SEZATOR-515619 format. One record per atom (N, C-alpha, C, CB): residue in one letter; x, y, z. Coordinates in steps of 0.001 Angstrom, whole numbers, plus 500000, padded with zeros to 6 digits. Glycine has a CB too. Example, Ala and Ser with C-alpha at 12.3 -4.5 7.8 and 13.67 -1.06 7.14 Angstrom:
REM SEZATOR-515619
A513190494310507800
A512300495500507800
A513200496700507800
A511308495527509046
S512850497750507080
S513670498940507140
S512900500030507870
S514084499402505725
END
This chain:
REM SEZATOR-515619
M432461291130764028
M432359292555763699
M433728293093763306
M431784293360764893
K433786293784762174
K435005294401761691
K434957295904761923
K435216294091760206
I436133296476762195
I436238297921762403
I437177298494761355
I436743298254763844
A436669299418760553
A437479300085759528
A437476301575759818
A436939299793758085
A438660302154759964
A438781303574760287
A439202304345759043
A439795303798761437
V438417305369758689
V438788306263757595
V439607307386758229
V437510306823756816
Y440910307359757968
Y441827308228758710
Y442827308875757762
Y442567307433759804
S443191310115758102
S444267310815757411
S444824311896758319
S443770311423756076
I446128312067758304
I446744313159759066
I446324314502758475
I448292313028759069
K446197314520757158
K445889315750756435
K444382315936756308
K446543315735755046
G443924317170756442
G442514317477756253
G442213317825754799
G442098318624757164
G440923317842754449
G440508318228753108
G440815317216752029
G441141319495752754
V440872315928752392
V441189314892751403
V439975314015751069
V442330314017751916
G438799314423751532
G437597313637751256
G437377312510752239
G437665313075749879
K437849312702753465
K437751311648754482
K436309311386754902
K438578312022755704
T435594312448755290
T434213312279755748
T433306311832754609
T433687313584756353
A433502312388753422
A432705311963752263
A432905310482751990
A433078312784751014
S434132310004752133
S434416308587751910
S433778307728752991
S435926308341751868
A433839308179754238
A433228307412755329
A431726307263755117
A433504308088756682
I431052308340754729
I429605308311754510
I429250307377753364
I429076309721754225
N429921307540752234
N429554306775751043
N429923305306751162
N430219307364749823
L431048305006751793
L431404303606752002
L430441302931752975
L432838303495752521
A430033303646754009
A429053303092754954
A427725302822754259
A428843304051756140
H427320303741753396
H426063303566752665
H426150302389751699
H425705304847751902
C427273302248750999
C427462301119750081
C427470299789750836
C428774301285749291
A428113299764751988
A428153298544752791
A426756298160753273
A429094298724753989
A425972299144753679
A424599298876754120
A423747298363752966
A423967300143754716
N423963298905751761
N423214298450750592
N423576297025750197
N423458299380749425
S424764296584750566
S425165295214750251
S424582294205751237
S426681295105750240
G423803294678752204
G423125293783753143
G423780293672754503
G423035292440752556
L424874294385754729
L425552294331756025
L424917295307757007
L427048294639755866
R424996294972758275
R424541295883759333
R425718296781759705
R424004295091760596
V425547298073759488
V426666299013759571
V426391300080760630
V426922299673758199
L427438300369761420
L427398301470762375
L428470302476761983
L427606300964763840
L428062303718761789
L428990304810761493
L429218305598762778
L428441305738760348
W430476305608763261
W430792306336764488
W431554307595764109
W431620305454765482
D430933308728764365
D431532310025764066
D432388310438765259
D430437311103763754
L433717310461765062
L434640310821766140
L435168312245766016
L435799309858766163
D434717312964765027
D435207314317764773
D434314315335765493
D435248314609763244
P434873316212766318
P434033317204767023
P433298318152766074
P434892318021767977
Q433735318270764825
Q432994319081763873
Q431672318428763464
Q433844319338762647
A431546317111763686
A430302316357763470
A429799316470762026
A429220316851764431
A430711316461761054
A430301316560759653
A429543315312759201
A431525316780758759
A430008314135759590
A429304312907759219
A427909312867759829
A430104311678759660
T427797313329761071
T426485313408761719
T425554314335760944
T426630313894763172
F426093315442760461
F425322316402759673
F424854315789758356
F426156317655759400
Y425732315025757699
Y425403314442756394
Y424234313458756468
Y426622313738755821
V424091312759757584
V423003311774757697
V421794312348758441
V423503310513758416
R421736313678758536
R420566314389759093
R420255313965760529
R419336314145758214
T421304313920761350
T421143313579762761
T421635314743763613
T421912312271763114
K420989314968764725
K421397316051765619
K422740315730766277
K420319316298766695
P423656316673766309
P424957316452766956
P424826316529768479
P425992317488766459
K424238315495769028
K424001315479770468
K424187314071770998
K422588316002770804
L424915313951772103
L425207312663772715
L424709312680774153
L426728312344772656
K423745311836774441
K423171311800775787
K424220311361776806
K421956310853775830
G424348312138777865
G425299311816778923
G426703312298778640
G425325310351779148
G426981312753777403
G428309313269777074
G429289312163776720
G428852314073778228
V430410312571776156
V431391311619775660
V432124310919776800
V432386312319774755
E432302311591777924
E433029310981779042
E432275309774779584
E433257312008780164
K430967309891779694
K430154308782780183
K430169307613779190
K428709309249780434
L430231307962777900
L430267306919776869
L431573306134776946
L430099307537775466
I432709306833777059
I434008306169777073
I434200305341778345
I435126307200776945
S433645305801779438
S433795305071780696
S432959303794780728
S433409305962781861
G432045303634779783
G431201302444779733
G429966302533780595
G431984301259780138
K429690303712781126
K428521303886781984
K427253304219781198
K428789304974782994
Q427392304441779919
Q426252304792779088
Q425799303577778283
Q426602305963778151
D424485303387778262
D423907302307777457
D423993302701775980
D422416302018777876
M424636301840775173
M424838302173773769
M423529302329773010
M425681301118773109
S422519301593773404
S421230301683772706
S420583303060772876
S420279300600773217
R421022303811773867
R420448305146774105
R421157306237773307
R420512305482775587
V422322305936772791
V423071306969772067
V423163306698770555
V424471307081772647
I422984305444770157
I423010305121768722
I421684305539768096
I423275303592768488
R421765306150766920
R420579306637766215
R420446305933764867
R420648308171766020
S419223305681764480
S418973305135763144
S419013306267762123
S417602304392763089
T419211305917760872
T419246306901759794
T418092306630758821
T420617306863759051
D418061307397757760
D417029307211756739
D417319306011755842
D416902308466755890
Y418419305322756082
Y418854304250755190
Y418856302923755921
Y420247304544754623
Q418337301913755256
Q418229300590755853
Q419613300031756178
Q417475299638754915
N419721299394757330
N420950298738757805
N422049299712758226
N421484297836756730
L421768301007758248
L422798301988758600
L422366302810759814
L423092302917757404
D423160302696760891
D422951303499762104
D424165304402762302
D422722302585763363
V423984305397763182
V425062306350763429
V425211306584764924
V424798307682762696
L426441306660765367
L426760307105766723
L427245308542766581
L427853306171767427
P426389309516766880
P426690310908766521
P427806311511767368
P425445311756766659
A428401312547766794
A429413313327767509
A428790314632767992
A430649313609766603
E429467315271768890
E429077316602769334
E430354317373769681
E428095316531770565
F430198318626770030
F431366319473770239
F432188319060771453
F430936320903770387
S431592318298772361
S432345317828773531
S433408316802773161
S431396317228774555
Y433383316313771921
Y434412315370771473
Y435792316016771421
Y434052314815770101
R435832317332771531
R437134318017771540
R437957317620772755
R436941319539771517
N437282317111773797
N437971316680775018
N438333315189774989
N437098316971776235
L438068314549773874
L438247313103773813
L439713312685773990
L437720312578772490
D440629313494773484
D442054313176773646
D442457313119775117
D442912314208772916
H441986314074775881
H442341314117777304
H441702312959778063
H441910315455777926
I440501312590777666
I439797311496778339
I440520310165778110
I438337311405777839
L441082310009776907
L441691308733776531
L443170308619776905
L441539308526775055
E443738309672777442
E445171309656777737
E445555308561778728
E445598311002778279
E444740308353779716
E445050307381780759
E444379306031780514
E444628307923782107
E443740305887779369
E443075304621779044
E444007303727778230
E441762304876778266
K443723302448778239
K444480301524777405
K444185301778775930
K444151300068777775
R445091301282775102
R444959301563773672
R443688300990773052
R446150301022772943
T443190299922773606
T442033299254773005
T440704299689773621
T442182297757773141
R440678300890774214
R439462301326774903
R438293301492773934
R439716302639775638
L438554302006772746
L437464302208771781
L436800300887771400
L437992302905770522
R437614299868771226
R437040298554770892
R436190298024772048
R438160297544770551
K436608298282773284
K435820297838774431
K434503298601774540
K436622298003775714
V434531299865774132
V433284300642774133
V432268300020773185
V433554302108773734
L432753299459772077
L431863298864771067
L431483297413771385
L432527298921769700
K432069296847772412
K431823295443772728
K430348295107772950
K432601295068773947
P429542295943773598
P428129295597773805
P427319295452772515
P427487296639774663
V427812296026771406
V427025295962770162
V427730295136769075
V426756297380769638
R428720294353769470
R429484293629768460
R428647292575767745
R430689292977769096
D427592292085768395
D426710291115767745
D425594291787766942
D426103290191768788
D425482293085767062
D424416293805766361
D424857294337765001
D423927294952767214
Y426168294392764768
Y426674294981763529
Y427762294095762921
Y427222296399763789
D427810294129761600
D428865293418760872
D430089294299760655
D428339292925759527
L429847295604760568
L430928296531760254
L430719297844760994
L431014296776758735
V431804298369761575
V431810299699762178
V432806300542761395
V432178299645763713
I432358301695760903
I433231302620760187
I433450303848761065
I432623303019758798
L434711304150761329
L435068305287762166
L435460306465761276
L436224304920763138
D434800307591761477
D435200308824760792
D436060309618761765
D433946309665760309
C437367309663761487
C438343310201762448
C438744311630762110
C439587309317762490
P439052312424763127
P439562313783762881
P440997313721762362
P439496314639764176
P441430314732761594
P442789314727761026
P443830315181762050
P442852315634759787
S444387314250762769
S445406314596763768
S446137313332764191
S444768315300765006
I447254313521764891
I447942312417765561
I447901312735767047
I449436312230765037
S447169311891767789
S446910312197769192
S446594310908769936
S445747313212769335
S446122311066771159
S445717309892771935
S444546309177771271
S445342310298773367
L443638309959770668
L442502309365769974
L442971308540768773
L441522310459769520
S443915309083768003
S444385308350766830
S445091307055767233
S445328309228765999
E445818307073768353
E446444305841768831
E445388304801769192
E447341306130770044
Q444294305253769807
Q443187304353770120
Q442593303762768844
Q442103305091770918
V442475304599767829
V441934304147766539
V442853303098765921
V441756305344765568
F444159303369765941
F445125302448765340
F445099301085766035
F446538303043765403
A444935301097767363
A444965299850768126
A443649299074768026
A445276300146769582
S442567299756767733
S441246299115767723
S440786298687766338
S440231300046768307
A441277299339765299
A440776299094763949
A441397297851763327
A441045300296763068
D440642297196762459
D441154296069761681
D441903296545760441
D440011295140761276
T441608297754760014
T442324298348758888
T442156299857758914
T441822297771757546
L443135300552758337
L443056302000758175
L442845302305756692
L444348302706758722
L441738302927756375
L441462303367755008
L441922304810754902
L439934303219754638
V442987305038754140
V443632306349754118
V443405307020752765
V445146306220754412
P442515308020752708
P442331308756751448
P443504309698751185
P441014309553751479
I443939309753749936
I445099310551749551
I444780311310748269
I446356309656749365
I445112312594748253
I445080313349747004
I446384313059746267
I444891314898747261
P446375312862744955
P447616312545744252
P448561313736744112
P447298312007742893
T449087314165745258
T450079315248745292
T451240314808746170
T449452316585745823
V452344315520746068
V453537315167746826
V453311315329748323
V454718316019746380
L452646316398748745
L452419316641750176
L451519315575750786
L451801318024750391
S450534315134750019
S449638314100750530
S450379312778750697
S448436313921749593
L451264312464749761
L452078311259749893
L453006311344751111
L452900311034748618
R453454312544751400
R454348312749752543
R453641312405753856
R454853314207752576
T452363312751753960
T451616312414755178
T451454310910755328
T450243313085755166
L451374310198754204
L451290308731754274
L452587308148754816
L450982308134752884
E453698308704754398
E454999308265754920
E455111308555756421
E456149308963754156
Q454611309724756834
Q454646310060758263
Q453790309100759079
Q454169311497758485
L452656308709758529
L451774307774759227
L452458306429759425
L450464307590758451
N453072305908758394
N453755304618758504
N454937304682759478
N454240304162757126
A455633305798759464
A456752305957760396
A456252305997761837
A457545307237760073
Y455120306653762047
Y454566306744763407
Y454072305380763891
Y453411307768763451
L453457304612763013
L452986303270763393
L454154302378763780
L452194302626762242
A455255302516763075
A456446301738763420
A457036302194764754
A457500301856762310
E456949303489765022
E457503304039766262
E456754303557767484
E457484305548766222
I455423303502767388
I454624303073768550
I454359301566768519
I453285303838768591
D454968300877767553
D454905299418767465
D453467298911767338
D455566298795768689
L452761299435766337
L451407298969766026
L451390298478764587
L450346300102766245
D450979297246764424
D450964296631763100
D449516296544762612
D451630295216763130
V449004297644762110
V447647297683761568
V447740297872760065
V446802298822762225
P446994297114759282
P447067297252757820
P446639298652757365
P446184296191757142
V447443299239756490
V447145300559755927
V446783300375754456
V448363301544756092
W445546300742754099
W445066300610752721
W444799302004752152
W443776299725752657
P445777302604751509
P445554303938750931
P444748303861749634
P446897304636750668
F444019304923749350
F443307305043748079
F443233306521747701
F441874304415748169
F443146306797746426
F443196308173745943
F441795308773745845
F443891308233744581
T441736310064746197
T440505310835746052
T440813312132745293
T439870311142747448
L439755312783744836
L439890314058744108
L440871313924742941
L440359315180745065
V440758312832742222
V441690312527741134
V441250313238739852
V441777310994740901
D442197313921739233
D441983314550737934
D442927313874736941
D442227316113737994
R442407312978736136
R443230312193735222
R443851313030734102
R442403311088734623
R443376314266733957
R443962315132732924
R445310315689733360
R443011316283732591
K445591315651734651
K446840316203735170
K447942315145735154
K446638316744736598
T449062315509734550
T450191314588734477
T450731314255735864
T451299315181733616
L450738315255736750
L451227315028738111
L450401313964738817
L451201316331738914
H449083314022738674
H448222313023739314
H448529311623738791
H446740313361739077
K448711311498737484
K449022310190736904
K450353309656737429
K449059310281735373
D451357310524737472
D452687310101737918
D452683309668739384
D453695311233737715
V451986310434740223
V451935310101741648
V451198308775741866
V451246311235742444
M450132308563741129
M449363307320741271
M450187306111740840
M448068307393740447
E450989306275739816
E451836305171739367
E452956304875740368
E452434305492737996
S453520305923740961
S454637305727741892
S454189305030743173
S455281307068742232
L452950305265743597
L452482304678744850
L452328303157744733
L451148305311745262
K452008302657743546
K451818301224743368
K453081300440743711
K451395300926741940
Q454230301018743435
Q455485300326743676
Q455841300277745158
Q456597300991742904
D455504301338745897
D455899301429747305
D454867300851748267
D456158302861747663
Y453589300787747844
Y452514300333748740
Y451693299252748041
Y451599301527749166
P452091298003748210
P451354296919747550
P449928296754748063
P452094295624747727
L449642297280749271
L448290297172749819
L447371298300749354
L448349297161751326
Q447858299129748451
Q447027300225747925
Q445775299653747264
Q447829301092746907
L444636300280747520
L443387299890746880
L443405300361745424
L442162300479747642
S442935299517744536
S442974299851743108
S441941300901742728
S442754298605742278
G440837300970743486
G439809301958743183
G440222303363743607
G438508301578743860
F439708304360742895
F439974305755743260
F438719306577742972
F441213306326742476
I438648307736743628
I437474308609743507
I437845309820742655
I436954309059744916
P437168310028741547
P437514311166740682
P437019312486741265
P436926310967739279
Y437669313553740863
Y437214314887741263
Y435906315196740549
Y438291315972740942
S434924315666741306
S433614315972740724
S432855316897741661
S432800314674740458
S432050317766741063
S431214318664741870
S430097317907742572
S430619319766740997
V429849316680742137
V428802315862742779
V429155315609744238
V428618314512742032
V430447315422744523
V430870315187745911
V430574316425746766
V432389314834745971
E430789317596746214
E430525318824746957
E429034319022747210
E431085320022746206
R428201318471746357
R426749318599746534
R426239317828747745
R426029318115745289
M427058316943748296
M426627316210749485
M426253317159750612
M427723315257749950
G426964318286750718
G426654319250751773
G425293319897751594
G427712320317751822
I424847320012750342
I423538320600750071
I422437319559750227
I423500321204748663
E422670318387749662
E421660317330749714
E421577316664751086
E421957316284748659
R422711316654751800
R422821315951753081
R422433314482752913
R421927316625754154
K423019313885751890
K422759312492751554
K424024311873750952
K421559312375750568
P424126310531750999
P425202309874750239
P424991310080748740
P425261308358750569
I426074310050747991
I425993310334746561
I425086309345745838
I427381310307745943
G425112308098746256
G424311307083745577
G422822307309745649
G424614305762746139
T422359308186746538
T420921308421746675
T420404309533745761
T420597308761748108
F421266310472745385
F420790311573744532
F421498311635743179
F420974312892745251
S422564310849742987
S423253310813741691
S423884309436741516
S424340311943741589
R423026308447741414
R423464307048741457
R424423306690740327
R422264306135741403
N424198307231739142
N425008306852737986
N426195307781737744
N424147306821736760
S426439308690738669
S427584309589738505
S428880308824738704
S427502310771739493
S429965309401738212
S431266308740738307
S431700308494739756
S432314309570737596
P431547309461740684
P431934309175742077
P431091308080742720
P431828310435742909
A429790308039742424
A428931307003743006
A429363305615742541
A427458307251742634
V429624305480741259
V430082304194740721
V431440303821741317
V430172304251739175
S432315304806741468
S433655304549742009
S433595304103743466
S434527305800741887
Y432709304713744250
Y432588304311745657
Y432032302896745776
Y431688305296746422
R431112302518744904
R430590301154744937
R431684300144744595
R429411301007743964
S432479300475743593
S433590299597743222
S434634299516744336
S434245300089741928
L434918300656744969
L435883300681746068
L435397299847747241
L436143302117746520
W434111299934747546
W433579299158748654
W433652297652748363
W432133299574748941
Q433413297245747124
Q433513295832746782
Q434905295296747098
Q433184295615745303
E435902296078746770
E437284295661747033
E437565295598748528
E438270296621746356
I437094296602749269
I437308296632750720
I436560295486751389
I436852297985751312
G435301295290750999
G434492294228751599
G435079292844751386
G433099294268751039
Q435665292611750212
Q436294291322749950
Q437563291149750773
Q436610291177748466
R438329292222750943
R439553292119751764
R439218291846753225
R440387293410751654
L438104292380753680
L437689292173755070
L436912290878755260
L436847293338755538
N436765290113754175
N436002288860754210
N434546289075754607
N436649287886755175
L434023290213754244
L432610290508754494
L431760290277753251
L432447291948754973
L432398290220752102
L431708289968750840
L432356288787750159
L431735291215749922
K431549288044749408
K432072286930748644
K432710287438747364
K430967285917748333
E433597286606746826
E434213286942745550
E433145286948744468
E435350285947745197
P433223287856743481
P432228287881742404
P432270286598741598
P432457289082741486
T431088286042741309
T430987284809740542
T430478285109739147
T430069283802741243
V430846284233738204
V430401284395736816
V429025283785736671
V431400283740735817
A428085284539736124
A426730284051735935
A426714282955734876
A425789285200735541
P425893281873735078
P425851280801734076
P425196281276732796
P425104279585734619
A425508280585731698
A424891280910730421
A423404280619730488
A425548280122729275
P422573281293729657
P421120281083729714
P420728279631729550
P420438281901728652
A421352278906728603
A420996277502728396
A421354276669729622
A421704276944727151
A422545276916730164
A422974276170731354
A422092276485732545
A424432276486731691
A421679277738732649
A420815278137733762
A419473277427733679
A420609279660733771
K418911277319732436
K417627276634732278
K417755275168732624
K417101276791730852
T418859274541732192
T419080273130732498
T419195272900733994
T420333272626731797
A419972273788734666
A420124273666736120
A418806273867736824
A421144274666736640
E417992274817736317
E416699275093736943
E415764273913736774
E416067276356736350
A415772273298735558
A414915272148735316
A415331270973736180
A414949271758733845
G416655270783736347
G417145269684737169
G416805269864738626
G418627269542737015
S416803271125739102
S416513271372740512
S415051271188740828
S416943272759740901
T414137271425739848
T412707271319740109
T412194269908739920
T411947272257739214
A412955269015739236
A412497267659738986
A412563266829740266
A413334267006737879
T411588265888740431
T411578265015741595
T412476263823741333
T410145264555741935
A412694263007742380
A413607261871742252
A413119260845741243
A413798261208743594
P411774260395741269
P411318259427740279
P411460259938738860
P409886259060740539
Q411124261215738653
Q411256261769737323
Q412702261744736877
Q410714263183737277
G413602262053737800
G415021262037737459
G415456260638737069
G415866262548738629
A414916259571737779
A415274258205737445
A414750257842736074
A414738257237738490
A413478258229735802
A412902257942734496
A413694258625733396
A411442258383734445
T414088259837733656
T414890260565732676
T416209259863732423
T415140261993733144
G416791259313733495
G418049258591733343
G417884257347732497
G418608258220734696
K416724256587732700
K416478255407731896
K416284255771730442
K415273254658732412
A415505256819730241
A415248257234728863
A416536257616728164
A414267258403728827
S417386258313728883
S418651258704728281
S419529257489728012
S419383259693729180
A419439256464728913
A420216255249728704
A419739254516727461
A420124254333729929
K418374254458727282
K417840253838726083
K418284254577724841
K416331253783726143
G418233255876724955
G418669256675723803
G420108256398723450
G418488258153724080
E420940256228724459
E422343255942724207
E422510254561723585
E423150256042725501
A421692253565724106
A421780252215723561
A421325252182722116
A420949251247724393
A420250252933721830
A419746252961720461
A420725253646719528
A418400253661720404
S421432254594720046
S422355255338719196
S423638254578718930
S422676256664719821
K423987253617719809
K425245252893719630
K425255252034718372
K425513252026720834
P424177251138718086
P424193250361716847
P424241251247715617
P422981249464716778
A423478252285715668
A423463253179714515
A424845253729714255
A422473254320714726
S425538254070715331
S426866254624715157
S427839253582714634
S427368255196716461
K427667252259715108
K428536251207714610
K428302250971713125
K428314249917715394
E426977250907712743
E426636250678711341
E427192251788710471
E425120250575711162
A427054252986711010
A427573254113710244
A429076254047710117
A427168255422710885
S429726253533711177
S431182253465711137
S431679252355710238
S431730253276712522
S430823251227710066
S431247250115709220
S431205250471707754
S430385248906709472
K430314251341707371
K430228251755705984
K431408252632705632
K428917252486705715
P431877252474704395
P432984253358704004
P432517254791703950
P433567252944702646
A433383255612704335
A433016257028704347
A432861257521702928
A434066257872705098
A431828258319702736
A431568258876701413
A432641259870701052
A430191259537701356
K433034259831699782
K434051260764699345
K433475262151699277
K434624260356697999
P434293263116699478
P433806264488699344
P433257264715697964
P434912265493699641
A432300265593697890
A431625265868696618
A432605266352695579
A430520266897696804
S433565267123696012
S434520267677695062
S435394266585694469
S435385268735695733
K435823265607695351
K436657264526694865
K435873263598693950
K437242263746696029
A434606263271694329
A433781262404693505
A433542263022692148
A432460262116694188
A433283264291692177
A433019264973690911
A434264265004690049
A432515266395691158
S435419265159690685
S436649265238689926
S437100263874689422
S437730265858690767
S436757262765690220
S437191261434689824
S436403260906688644
S437070260484690981
K435104261206688567
K434284260784687446
K434449261748686288
K432814260685687855
K434518261152685046
K434624261993683862
K433229262321683386
K435446261301682744
A432860263536683599
A431526263945683176
A431458263953681658
A431164265338683746
P430331263558681115
P430182263586679653
P430247264999679156
P428866262937679215
S431139265191678204
S431333266533677683
S430649266679676347
S432813266858677559
A430581267892675903
A429935268163674614
A430765267650673460
A429687269653674444
D432086267436673696
D432957266949672613
D432774265469672355
D434412267227672942
K432103264756673309
K431995263317673155
K431030262916672053
K431567262699674447
K429933263666671881
K428935263355670859
K429486263490669454
K427736264249671018
P430167264607669136
P430775264684667817
P431747263544667568
P431482266004667651
A432474263132668638
A433406262022668456
A432663260771668064
A434216261777669723
S431495260497668646
S430707259313668326
S430155259395666916
S429570259139669325
R429792260597666502
R429303260769665134
R430392260473664109
R428776262186664935
D431622260935664413
D432736260673663502
D432985259183663370
D434005261376663983
S432933258504664530
S433156257061664473
S432067256361663700
S433245256483665865
A430819256859663838
A429700256266663097
A429863256469661615
A428375256856663554
S430308257687661253
S430505257969659811
S431628257117659235
S430820259466659586
K432688256916660068
K433777256052659620
K433273254643659363
K434905256027660653
D432460254142660295
D431908252796660115
D431043252712658877
D431101252384661334
A430273253795658701
A429386253809657512
A430190253802656229
A428463255041657533
S431266254601656224
S432115254642655012
S432793253311654762
S433177255740655133
K433202252621655877
K433797251299655726
K432800250333655120
K434291250772657070
D431561250364655612
D430529249470655072
D430256249772653618
D429238249589655875
A430241251086653305
A429969251473651905
A431078250989650984
A429818253005651782
S432324251123651446
S433450250668650620
S433440249166650428
S434768251091651244
K433013248456651555
K432903247000651439
K431854246621650419
K432569246373652789
D430698247329650476
D429618247015649543
D430042247302648113
D428358247812649889
S430758248437647932
S431188248807646571
S432215247829646027
S431768250224646558
S433104247388646936
S434112246429646499
S433483245106646125
S435152246219647582
K432450244700646904
K431717243478646563
K431020243612645226
K430699243144647646
A430434244812645003
A429709245024643740
A430661244992642550
A428953246363643769
T431824245580642674
T432798245585641575
T433344244205641294
T433941246524641887
S433524243447642374
S434029242085642177
S433016241224641456
S434390241449643511
K431734241417641807
K430681240649641146
K430581241027639683
K429336240870641839
S430660242363639412
S430561242803638004
S431749242324637184
S430466244334637924
A432891242275637810
A434082241790637111
A433939240331636756
A435331241999637959
A433361239570637669
A433153238144637416
A432188237945636276
A432638237437638666
K431128238778636233
K430166238676635145
K430819239035633828
K428962239577635400
G431683240077633899
G432353240494632646
G433240239399632098
G433187241754632873
K433893238677632943
K434753237584632504
K433937236508631828
K435528236997633679
K432746236233632406
K431931235182631832
K431430235613630450
K430747234841632766
K431003236885630272
K430423237336628997
K431522237511627965
K429641238661629178
G432555238200628359
G433586238499627353
G434436237285626952
G434493239583627876
G434487236313627727
G435288235123627439
G436718235495627185
G434731234367626247
N437183235267625879
N438581235449625557
N438824236750624822
N439077234295624738
L437894237648624843
L438079238890624127
L439252239678624668
L436830239717624192
G439432239521625938
G440550240281626536
G441859239650626282
G440371240431628003
D442003238463625690
D443293237784625530
D444006238365624345
D443116236260625360
END
């Protein structure tokens, strides 16, 4: 069981709203969550529609004389229970003054196997109760408005923890953020350098958060797609992973890979063996083909083959005609020369010596 305390010295920073919404997000992720309202104003108790009443009073609860099953109440949300506050919690500081620092954790010991996470909604003060919270919690979730005064309270908190020698992790995160304001941007950037444990998620300023008082519900139930609801879900993912309550997000397999994995998981052992043989045969059959293909010379690219061969052009036919005509003229001249030689011979025979 992990204990996370939503705490701030300063009031009006969205502490109770964060406790409610983070508890609801944790319950939706499948964890068994207990929300313990430690504020005598009982705002968290009001938000989850529970009566601000504690059977036997707070003194009996802290002393361990009260059965926890009689004071814990279920809520309208699955996996989420609440340990309500009442106005008698104003005396809690005096009750805890003479107790050891880890008294709150001992109070929760009877239900440590019933819950995965306990979220404490703490009043804004430094007192005996806050010391008990610091000593019992696994982490302090500190909401901060991005202003200079809010940052100053964070410095005071760290100084006080060092003074009383308590080494509890402090995870600050911003609330009521207005990204249009230059001051908010500058303050958010400066905190990253000084507080490496700062949570990367932040809650934007929105009227949806104020509507929680009217709806008396977590934001995710009446405005699921609003910016604060999405931001709280993202913030819880980061917190849950740091507390080792949630696994790291995994990348979903591709559709083809998913189908292959699904087919492989549903196949029986004999079928898998047959498939292996078939694949082996396929590989054997493909090997000769690949060798034969590799022994043949690779075909030249079409462009090179086309360029290497001299395609018959239109100029080639006229060239052949010219050569044919030349041959014909040669034959004609040969025939004419033969004819003239024959006629000359005949003339010599007829004329005899007339030419002498």
